[in-house]
C-alpha positions, 0 to 999 in steps of 0.5 A: 180946758177953756176959759169958760170951764169951771172946776166943777166941769173938770171934777165931773169929767175926772171920773171917767178919765181916771184922774185922782188928783188935781195940781193947780198953780195960781198967781196973784199980786202977792205970791204964787200958790199951789193947790193939791186936791184929792178927788172926788171928795177932797181934801184940798191943800193950799201951799204958798210957793216961796221960791222956785226954779224952772226945769230949763234953769236947772238944766242950764246950770248943769254941766252934764244933764240926763233927761230923755223920754224913757224916764217919764214912762213910769212914775218916780220913786217917792222919798219923804224926809222928816215927816214925823209926829209934828201934827195932823196936818204934817201927817195929812201932807205925807198921806197926800203926797204918797197917794199921788203915786202908785204903791211899790212892792219891794219884793216884786218891783222891777228896778228898770222901771225906776228911772226918776226920784222925787224927794220932799223934805220937811223942815219943822222949824221953818214949816217949809217943804223942799221939793226936788226932782232927780234922774237915777243912773246906775253904774258899775264900781271897781273898774278903772277909768279906762274900763268905764270909758269902754263900757260907755256908749261913746267909744273913746279916741285911741288914735294916739295909743300904741296898745289898748292896755295903755287905756286900761292901765293908765287911763290916758286921754281921760279927764279927771272930771269923768271919774266921779268919786263914789263911796259908801253913801251910794254904792250898793249890791244889785238884787237883779240885773239893771239896764246898762253895761256892767250892771249885773246881779250881785255886783257892786254898783253906784247909784247917781242922781242928776237933778232935772228940776223943777225946784220949789220951796213950799209952805202950807197955808190951809187945809180944806175939807172939800174940793176947793171949798168946804170947812177949813180944817187947818190954817197956819195964820188964822186961829179961831176959838171954839165959839167961832167954830161952832157959830160957823157950823151952825150957819153952815147947817142952816144953809144946808137946810135952806138948800134942802127946802128949796130942792124939795119945793122945786121937786114938788113944782116939777111934779105938779106941772107934770100932772097938769101937763098930763091932764091937759093932754088927756082932755085934748085927746078926749076932745079930738075923739068927740070931734071925730065922732061928730064928723062921722055922724054928719057924713052919715046923715047926708050933710055936705062937707065944708069943702063941698059947701064952699065949692073948693072941689069945683075949682078943677071943673072951672079950669076945664071949662075955661080950657074948652072955652079957649079952645072954641075961641081959638079954633072956632069949633067945639073940641072932640071928647078925646081932647078933654076926657076929664071935663066929660067925666067931672060934669055930672058930679057938679053940684046942681046949685052951682051958678053958671058964669055969664058972659058979656052982653048976656050971650051964652058960650061961644061953643053953644053958637053955631058957626058956618062950616068953612068952605073947601079950599084948594089942596096944598093950602093950610088954614092958619089958626091963632094960637091958644090964648088969642081971642077974636075980639081984640085979645080980651078973653073971657077966662078967669083972670088969665093974661093973653098976648096979642099976636102980631 
C-alpha cells in the first residue's frame, strides 16, 4: 500500500488475493476510529476506540507470558458474549465478527489447532464492546506440584534432594506461585489427545488462558450499506425522520439517473468516433489504391518517373566521372577499362538530355587532350606520381566541391 493508492485500488486487488474483510484504523484530532468492511459489497461498521492497550503493554504487565509463532498458524476461537436481541445493529455486529473467521465443526475439529481465543463482550447499558485476546494452554490435573514440574520442558534442580521421592511427595524447592489453583470453571475431560505432556484422551485437564493483547473498548458509531460509502443504515448519534430519509433517497436516485445518462452519452460518443475513424480509414485505403493504379498507367505509357526527371539516378555517374577526371589530372593519362568498370557500364544509360559539365576557359576534359609520351628513363629510376587529389594547376581541382590538400 502506498500513499497514492485509494480504497478502490485495494478493493480491486482484494478478489484475486482472497481477501474478504478490511480492518482499517484511523486517527483524527478527537479520537481513534476502527472500521470493519465486508468485501466486495459491504456493509461497513465504524467504531470509536474509547480505550486501548498495545500488545507490548499487556505483555510487560504479565509475570509470565506465553506467545510463540505456532500460535498464529491457525485462526483463533471466537467467543461472543451478551449479543442478544438488542436490535438489528447488534445482530449485524455479531454476524460480521463471526464471518471474520472460518466456521468450526465441533465434531471434526482438531484441538491442536486451537491455540488462541478471541473474546468480544457486549454491554447493553453502555453499548460498548470489550475486545480481549488470549493464548490457550491445556495442562493435566490431579498431579502434585512435583509431578507437574517433572512434566514441564525445563527439568527442576534436584541437587539438594536425597531422592526423587522428596520432590514427588513434598514438592521441595518449588514456589507457591507455580501451583496455580484450578477449579470446576476450567477443568474438563479431553475428547482427544492434545499436544503437551500428560494431556491424554478421557483424562481431566485444565484450560488456562493467558492474555497476549491487544485490548480495546469499542463503541459502534454507524453502519453503512456499501464499502466506505452508501446509505447510512444506523447511526448512534444522528436520528432522521421518515421525510428526511425519503428526500435523501430521492436525491440519490436522481444522482444515479444522471450518472446513467452520462455513461450512455459517453458510449454513444465512443461509438460515433469509432465509426468516423473506420470511414476515414476506408477512404484513405481507396485513395492509396487509386494512386497506385495511376502510377502503373504512367509507367506503361513511357512517362519518365520523378526520380529520372530530377536526375537523382545520375548522381552515381557524376561520381564516377569525377574519379576518372582526378585520375587523369594526377597521372596524366587515361585510366584503363579495368580500373573503373562501372563507369563503362553506366555511361550508355545516361539520359540524352543531360548537360555536359563545362571546364574552365572552355576547354574539354583533360582526358580528351593528347599528352606526349614520357621519354624512356634509365633502369632503376622511378617516376614520382602525385597522389590522388593533387592537381597541376596549383591545387585547384575541377571536382564537385571536393577539398584537396596541397602536397609539400
